[in-house]
N, C-alpha and C positions, 0 to 999 in steps of 0.2 A: 420536547425532541423525538420523533420518530426513532424506529429503530434503525431504518437504513442512514439518516442523519449524524444519530448516534455512532453509529461504525464507521462512516465517512469520516467523521471528528475524530475519533480515536485512530485512524489509519492517519491522520494526519500529524497527529499528536507522535506515534513512531517516526513517522518520517521526519519529521522535525529532529528528532534526536539523533537518526539517523546524521543527517546531513550535517551537525554540529559533531558529531564523531569524523566525518571524513574530513573535516575542515582540521580538524585534529591531528588526525593520523598522517594528512599531510605534510605537518611539520613535525610529528615526532612518530615517524612509521616503525621504529623498532620496540615501540610502547604493545609489548601483549598484554596487559589488563584491558588498555582501549580496545585492542585487535580482538579481543573475546568479548568485551561489551557489544562490540561493529555487530561480531558475527552472532549471538544471541538474538539483539534485538533486530536484524535483517532478517532471521527466521522468522520470530516473532510477526513483521507484518507479512510476510510471505504468506504466512499463515491467515492471517486477518486477510487481506486481499483477496486470496480463494475462495476463503468463505464467502466473504461479501457478494467475490464474480458469481459465486454457485447459487447465494440468494437471490442476487436484487440483479446486477448486467456486472459482466467487464470491464473494469478499471483500466486494464491496459491490453495490447493486443495477445500477451502470452498469456491471458486467463480466458480468450474470447472461444476456445475451443468445446466444442459440442458436438455429439455423436447427432442429436436430432437437430439440430437447428442453426442456423447465424447468430447468434448471440450479440457480436461486436453492434449492430446498430441498434440495440433496444437500450441503449443509454437515453436519458434526456440531453436534448442539446442546450446550449447556455441559453441562448433567445426563450425557453420554455420555462425558466424560473427557478429551476431545482438544482441548476449548479453552483 
């Protein structure tokens, strides 16, 4: 697995954890421990997405900023086989 694929895989894992925590918090909105876990993993995911976006291409429009070039269009398209 390439470094790019590994980073995307790891981002997917953390994103799954966040979705699971969001579902839990929907039914337990006052669970402070769960909220702390959510905040912790959300910070981790944001850092991972930022690092990936800087190294390869932006995953979301929020990470497309660049002073030198418009990077949003640099991601491979689904029919190119890399998505």
